[in-house]
C-alpha positions in Angstrom: 92.2 99.3 118.2 89.2 97.0 117.9 87.1 96.5 121.0 86.6 92.9 122.2 83.4 91.5 120.9 81.3 88.5 122.2 82.0 85.4 120.2 78.8 85.5 118.1 79.4 89.1 117.1 83.0 88.4 116.2 82.0 85.5 113.9 79.2 87.6 112.4 81.5 90.5 111.7 84.1 88.2 110.1 81.5 86.4 108.0 79.8 89.6 106.8 83.1 91.2 105.9 84.3 88.1 104.1 81.1 88.0 102.0 81.7 91.6 101.0 85.3 91.4 100.2 85.8 87.8 98.8 88.7 85.7 99.8 91.3 83.7 98.0 92.3 81.4 100.9 89.5 78.9 100.7 89.4 78.8 96.9 89.7 75.5 95.3 92.1 74.9 92.4 89.3 75.6 89.9 88.1 78.8 91.6 89.2 82.3 90.8 90.2 84.0 94.1 89.2 87.6 94.7 91.5 90.0 96.4 90.5 90.9 100.0 91.7 94.4 99.3 93.0 95.2 97.0 117.6 82.7 92.9 118.9 84.8 90.9 120.6 87.0 93.6 119.4 90.6 93.9 121.5 93.1 92.0 123.9 95.4 93.9 123.2 99.2 93.8 123.3 100.5 97.3 125.0 99.7 100.6 123.4 97.0 102.8 121.5 98.2 105.8 120.8 101.7 104.5 118.2 103.1 106.9 114.8 104.1 105.6 114.2 107.9 105.4 112.0 109.5 108.0 110.6 111.9 105.4 108.8 109.3 103.3 108.7 110.1 99.6 106.5 108.5 96.9 109.1 105.8 96.2 106.9 103.3 94.5 105.9 103.8 90.9 102.3 105.0 90.3 101.8 102.9 87.1 99.5 100.1 86.5 97.0 98.7 83.9 93.5 97.5 83.7 94.3 93.9 84.6 96.4 94.9 87.7 96.3 98.5 88.8 99.0 97.8 91.4 101.5 96.2 89.0 104.9 97.8 89.1 107.3 98.2 86.1 109.8 95.4 85.6 112.7 97.7 86.6 112.9 99.2 90.1 115.2 99.9 92.9 118.1 97.3 92.8 118.7 95.4 96.0 121.7 94.4 98.1 121.7 90.9 99.5 122.6 91.0 103.2 124.4 88.2 105.0 122.7 87.2 108.2 123.2 84.3 110.7 121.4 81.0 109.9 120.9 78.7 112.9 118.5 75.8 113.3 116.5 76.8 110.2 116.1 80.4 111.3 117.6 83.6 110.1 118.6 86.4 112.5 117.4 89.7 111.0 119.2 92.8 112.2 116.2 95.1 112.6 116.4 98.8 112.3 114.4 101.6 110.8 112.3 100.9 107.7 109.2 102.1 105.9 106.1 99.9 106.3 103.2 100.2 103.9 102.8 101.4 100.3 103.1 104.9 98.9 101.5 103.9 95.7 98.3 105.8 95.4 96.8 102.9 93.3 97.4 100.4 96.1 94.5 99.4 98.4 93.7 101.7 101.3 94.6 99.0 103.8 98.3 99.3 102.8 98.4 102.9 104.0 99.5 105.2 105.4 103.2 104.3 104.8 105.2 105.2 107.8 108.7 104.8 109.1 109.3 102.7 112.2 112.0 101.0 114.1 112.1 97.2 114.6 114.2 95.2 117.0 116.4 92.3 115.8 114.5 89.0 115.6 114.7 85.5 114.2 112.4 84.2 111.5 112.1 80.8 109.9 113.9 80.6 106.6 111.1 78.7 105.0 107.4 78.1 105.7 106.6 75.3 108.2 106.6 72.0 106.4 104.2 69.1 106.5 107.0 67.0 108.2 107.5 69.6 111.0 103.8 70.0 111.6 103.2 66.2 111.6 105.7 65.9 114.4 103.6 68.3 116.4 100.5 66.4 115.7 102.0 63.1 116.7 103.2 64.7 120.0 99.6 65.7 120.7 100.4 69.4 120.8 98.8 70.3 117.4 95.5 69.4 115.7 95.6 67.6 112.4 94.6 69.9 109.6 91.0 69.4 108.4 90.9 68.2 104.8 89.1 71.3 103.5 90.1 70.6 99.9 91.8 67.9 97.9 94.7 70.3 97.6 95.4 70.5 101.3 99.0 69.4 101.7 99.1 67.4 105.0 98.1 64.1 103.3 99.6 64.8 99.9 102.5 62.5 100.5 105.3 65.0 100.4 106.9 66.0 103.7 108.7 69.0 102.2 105.5 70.9 101.1 104.4 73.8 103.2 101.6 72.7 105.5 98.3 74.2 104.6 94.7 74.2 105.7 95.8 75.3 109.2 93.7 77.5 111.5 95.4 80.5 113.2 95.1 78.9 116.6 96.8 75.7 115.3 99.6 77.7 113.7 100.0 79.6 117.0 100.1 76.3 118.9 102.8 74.9 116.6 105.0 77.9 117.1 104.7 77.6 120.8 105.4 73.9 120.6 108.7 74.8 118.8 109.5 77.4 121.4 108.8 80.2 118.9 105.9 82.5 118.1 104.1 83.8 115.0 105.8 86.8 113.5 104.2 90.2 113.9 103.0 91.9 110.8 105.8 94.5 111.0 108.4 91.7 111.3 106.9 89.9 108.3 107.1 93.0 106.1 110.6 93.8 107.2 111.7 90.3 106.4 110.2 90.7 102.9 111.6 94.1 101.9 114.1 95.3 104.5 114.9 99.0 104.0 114.1 98.8 100.2 110.7 100.0 98.8 110.3 96.9 96.6 107.0 95.4 95.4 108.3 91.8 95.7 111.0 90.3 97.9 113.3 89.9 94.8 112.5 93.4 93.4 109.8 94.4 91.1 107.6 92.4 88.7 105.7 89.2 89.4 107.3 86.0 88.2 106.4 82.3 88.2 110.2 81.6 88.3 110.4 83.3 91.7 107.0 82.6 93.3 104.0 80.3 92.9 100.9 82.5 92.5 98.1 82.8 89.9 99.5 83.4 86.4 98.1 86.9 86.3 95.3 89.1 87.8 92.6 87.8 85.4 93.5 84.1 85.5 92.2 81.3 87.7 95.2 79.1 86.8 98.2 78.9 89.1 101.8 78.8 88.1 101.6 75.1 89.2 98.8 72.8 90.4 99.8 73.0 94.1 102.3 74.8 96.3 106.0 74.1 95.7 108.4 72.4 98.2 109.7 75.0 100.6 112.8 76.8 99.5 112.6 75.5 95.9 112.5 79.0 94.4 115.7 80.6 95.5 115.3 83.5 93.1 112.3 84.6 95.2 114.3 85.1 98.4 114.4 88.4 100.1 117.6 90.4 100.7 118.0 88.4 103.9 117.5 85.0 102.3 114.0 84.4 103.7 112.2 82.1 101.2 108.7 82.0 99.8 107.5 85.3 101.3 105.6 85.8 98.1 103.2 83.1 96.9 103.3 79.4 97.8 101.0 79.8 100.9 99.9 83.0 102.5 101.1 83.2 106.0 99.4 83.9 109.4 100.9 86.6 111.5 100.3 87.3 115.2 98.4 90.5 114.7 94.7 91.2 114.6 93.6 92.8 111.4 92.7 96.5 111.2 91.8 98.3 108.0 94.4 101.1 108.3 98.1 100.8 109.2 99.1 102.7 112.3 102.3 103.7 114.1 101.0 102.8 117.5 100.8 99.4 119.2 99.1 96.5 117.4 95.5 96.0 118.4 94.9 93.6 121.3 91.7 92.1 120.0 89.6 91.8 116.8 87.5 89.7 114.4 90.3 88.3 112.2 94.1 87.9 112.0 96.4 89.3 109.3 97.6 87.1 106.5 100.6 88.1 104.4 102.3 87.3 101.1 99.6 85.7 99.1 99.7 82.0 98.0 99.5 79.7 95.0 95.8 80.7 94.6 96.4 84.5 95.0 96.8 87.0 92.2 100.2 88.7 91.9 98.8 91.9 93.3 98.0 90.1 96.6 101.5 88.6 96.8 103.5 91.9 97.1 105.5 92.9 100.1 102.9 95.4 101.3 99.7 93.3 100.5 97.5 92.7 103.5 94.8 90.0 103.8 92.9 88.6 106.7 91.4 85.4 107.9 88.8 84.7 110.6 89.0 81.9 113.3 87.3 79.6 110.8 89.9 80.2 108.0 91.9 77.0 107.1 92.0 76.8 103.3 94.5 75.3 100.9 96.1 78.7 100.3 96.9 79.3 104.0 100.1 78.3 105.9 102.6 80.0 108.2 106.1 80.3 109.5 107.4 81.2 113.0 109.6 83.8 114.6 111.2 84.4 118.0 112.9 87.3 119.8 116.6 87.7 119.5 118.5 86.8 122.7 
């Protein structure tokens, strides 16, 4: 758990760390982002809702190449699409026991240790929050208009179905409360992306511009397309629960403070930055996997950053 720091120290810590690691979130369309650390329906091969094992085994391949040491083979564990309740744009996920984190020894240290945990049922937005939904919050006076940090920020792009981007964590948090929701926890986000299956991407293994909008590859500064896609327009990239765009498009704020190592205990109650998940259209495929972890300080509001909301299950 991080100790609470005075505001100046918090900003200094975040700024120093960011300079060391490099970030994709504020990159412009011509920049090459740097990793902070490192529908075709899913095929049927197992019973839905199979619980994760408590005795965690190295279930993720240990392969890779020079361009992307975390890249997984094209074939991996086949998935079972699970039917869940859809209501008011939210999906009710059943919860249960699953493995969080990566067992791939080539994955960044901040994705470890992998550990089994139990998560309660919860609701999560089927898609990322759109420009239209966020604009309604701005017009009500409950949300701040996103700053135009880049020409590729979506709020003024003229398309209400794009995911809203260039949003600070506090403004994402404000929107979710305005909608009587909250930001998802990091654990909820990862469970929504992979369920009980040890998959590298929500649809299985192997990055794909057909399923997600990211950079073309690890060494490219060019994205699959010149801006994020309309939410839900890549059904092949849905998770087993039908949650859309958890990989690519815009990386998503979570409620949790960022810590370097995954833990089994309670989430930290303070820190210098919040967790971002899923990568975005300016992120390399390795940062768009189900276990990839990134962070953003209070100042973060780049064109690669958006969010979705969650709420407890009644």
